[in-house]
C-alpha positions, 0 to 999 in steps of 0.5 A: 384589815381584821382585828387579828391581822391588826394584833399580828402587825402590832406584835411584829413592830414590837419585836422589831423595836425590842431587837433593835434596842438589844445589843447585837449578838457576838461574832462567832469566833470559832466559825470565823477562825475555822472558816465554817459557816455560822449558824443560820438561825440568829440565837436570842440573847436568852439562848446564848445566856442559857448556853453560857450557863451550861459552859460554866456549870461544865467548867465548874465541875471540871475545876472541882474534879481537877482540885479533887485529883481525879485526873491525877495519875491517869494511864497514858497521861502525857504519852502519845496515843499509839499508831497515829502517824498523822492528824490528816488521816480520816481513818486513824481511829479505825487503824488504831482500834484494828491494831489494839484489837489485833484484828487482821485479815480485813480490807480489799482482797488485793491487799490481804493476798499481798500481805499473805503472799509476804508471810507465805514461807512462815505459813508453809513452814508451819505445815506438817506435810508436803500435801498440806503445802500443796493444798495451801498453795492451791487454795491461795492460787484460787483466791488470787484467781477469784480476786482478779475476776472480781470488778469491785474496784479497789487497787489491782491484784498484783499478787502472783500465782505460786508454783506448788511444785517449787513451793514444796521443793522450797519447804523441804529444803528449809525443813532439811536445813533446819533440822539438826545435822545428825551427830557423829558418834565420837570415836571411842576413847582409847583406854589408858594403860592403867585402866585396862 
């Protein structure tokens, strides 16, 4: 055994004796409560002390902010966060952002076409001419056919094709029923005998 190996063995022996005399590391209560595995590397008492100091500094900064009133009268304080239906949905934040930013039209074609189909009458009623209605229906049908051809996975496309002639006829009927009826001209009033 050479001189370097002897020094290394002596250092290892001292470290073992030092760790034996140290109190055991505290149990990770959070890991036990959540079922998560504890950290693989055991931490030294110095690391634990440094983390405790960091938490103490953070807690004292928060306590000072509360005492100053920095958290008083915050917007939405004590109110529910909108559009969070369940805490088990992993995409709650994405859905909340889409609602807040009014982002629509995103998602698999099967779902976007289904939503568009539900609002088709309102969309068609905003169009000015039968030709525009027919073009919109043709475009919609083409997108449904393309979505059925794609094999990208996701939900199946169950949106039915629409008949352009029937949609134009329904559009004209809705427009005719919404138009004000031509008012009949009132019969001329008879003139009274004293106004003749």
